C-alpha positions in Angstrom: 68.2 94.0 19.9 65.7 93.0 22.6 65.7 89.4 21.6 69.5 89.4 21.7 69.5 91.1 25.2 67.1 88.5 26.6 68.6 85.4 25.2 71.9 84.9 26.9 74.0 82.3 28.6 72.9 80.8 31.9 69.4 82.5 31.9 66.4 80.3 31.3 63.6 82.7 32.4 64.8 86.0 34.0 67.9 87.3 35.8 69.4 90.5 37.0 71.2 91.0 33.8 68.1 91.0 31.6 64.8 91.6 33.4 65.1 91.6 37.2 65.7 94.8 39.2 65.3 95.9 42.8 62.3 97.9 41.8 60.4 95.0 40.2 61.3 92.4 42.8 57.7 91.8 43.9 57.1 90.5 40.3 60.2 88.3 39.9 58.2 85.1 40.1 56.2 86.2 37.0 59.1 87.3 34.8 59.6 84.8 32.0 61.2 86.2 28.9 60.6 83.0 26.8 56.9 83.6 27.0 57.1 86.9 25.1 59.7 85.7 22.6 57.2 84.7 19.8 55.7 88.2 20.0 59.1 89.9 19.9 60.1 87.8 16.9 56.8 88.8 15.1 57.5 92.4 15.9 61.0 92.1 14.6 59.8 90.5 11.4 57.1 93.1 10.6 57.9 96.6 9.2 57.2 99.5 11.6 53.8 101.1 11.3 52.7 104.5 12.5 50.3 104.6 15.5 48.0 107.3 16.7 50.7 108.7 18.9 52.7 110.4 16.3 52.9 113.6 18.4 54.4 111.8 21.4 57.4 113.7 22.8 59.8 111.7 25.0 61.8 114.8 25.9 59.9 115.6 29.2 60.4 112.0 30.4 64.1 112.0 29.5 64.6 115.3 31.3 62.9 113.8 34.4 65.0 110.7 34.3 68.2 112.7 33.8 67.3 114.7 37.0 66.8 111.5 39.0 63.0 111.7 39.0 60.4 109.1 37.9 58.2 111.3 35.9 57.8 114.9 34.4 55.3 115.7 37.2 58.0 114.7 39.9 60.5 117.0 38.0 58.1 119.9 38.3 57.9 119.4 42.1 61.7 119.0 42.3 62.0 122.4 40.5 59.6 123.9 43.0 61.5 122.5 45.9 64.8 123.9 44.5 63.2 127.3 43.9 62.3 127.5 47.6 65.6 126.1 48.9 64.1 122.8 50.0 66.6 120.0 50.0 65.3 116.6 49.1 66.7 113.2 48.4 65.2 111.5 45.3 63.8 108.0 44.9 64.5 106.8 48.4 63.6 103.2 49.6 61.7 103.5 52.8 60.8 100.9 55.5 58.3 101.2 58.3 60.7 99.7 60.9 64.3 100.6 61.6 66.6 98.2 59.8 63.5 96.6 58.1 62.9 95.8 54.5 61.8 98.7 52.2 58.2 98.5 51.2 58.1 101.5 48.9 60.3 104.0 47.1 59.3 107.6 48.1 59.6 110.0 45.3 61.4 112.4 47.7 62.5 112.5 51.3 63.1 115.9 52.9 66.8 115.7 53.6 67.6 114.9 57.2 64.0 114.1 58.2 61.5 111.3 58.2 59.2 113.2 55.8 58.4 111.0 52.7 57.0 112.8 49.8 54.9 111.0 47.1 53.8 112.7 43.9 50.7 111.0 42.5 49.7 111.4 38.9 46.1 110.7 38.1 46.9 108.2 35.3 48.6 105.8 37.6 47.2 106.2 41.1 43.7 104.9 41.0 41.7 101.7 41.6 43.8 98.9 43.1 47.0 101.0 43.0 45.4 103.7 45.0 44.3 101.2 47.7 47.8 99.6 47.7 49.4 103.0 48.0 47.2 103.9 51.0 48.1 100.7 52.8 51.8 101.2 52.3 51.6 104.9 53.4 49.6 103.9 56.6 52.3 101.2 57.4 55.1 103.9 57.0 53.2 106.4 59.2 52.4 103.8 61.9 55.7 101.9 61.9 58.6 102.4 64.3 60.3 104.8 61.9 57.2 107.1 62.2 57.3 108.5 58.7 55.4 111.6 58.0 53.9 110.9 54.6 53.0 113.9 52.3 51.1 113.3 49.1 50.9 115.8 46.3 49.3 115.8 42.9 49.2 117.9 39.8 46.6 120.3 41.1 48.9 121.1 44.1 51.1 122.9 41.6 48.3 125.5 41.2 49.0 126.5 44.8 52.8 126.2 45.3 52.8 128.2 48.5 50.6 125.5 50.1 53.0 122.8 49.1 55.9 124.7 50.5 54.1 125.5 53.7 53.1 121.8 54.2 56.6 120.6 53.7 58.1 123.3 56.1 55.7 122.4 58.9 
């Protein structure tokens, strides 16, 4: 089905119908579905095999996506916000300057404010990504929009009162 989805009329490498999205626009120049076609054809020809992840449960991810969140960790924070009557907008494109181009998507924005909330999971936010995130957040805080950037991680859920207090400041 993936091969059929990628190989369509008037698309030689990648388009918004098959691969390109707003969220991956910084990688558009690298998207080339014909390069992966031989691997996809090999996968389609071979019988499925079990991997070491037989206990993988997609349910938490599906629940998060259904709630408009990007991960199960974000969903836990959303539930915490809801429990304390904190209204947030989810997955908000944010720009450092008024009317400027978005440079990031905040996991949440406190409704009616310029408080951008990022939920960082340890598996994704380290190394080069951590440096990139830091630069983006500094641009948001120092730009004309003057975003207040709040960053929380899994350990912050151990002290929910601290999270709520920080948001309400």
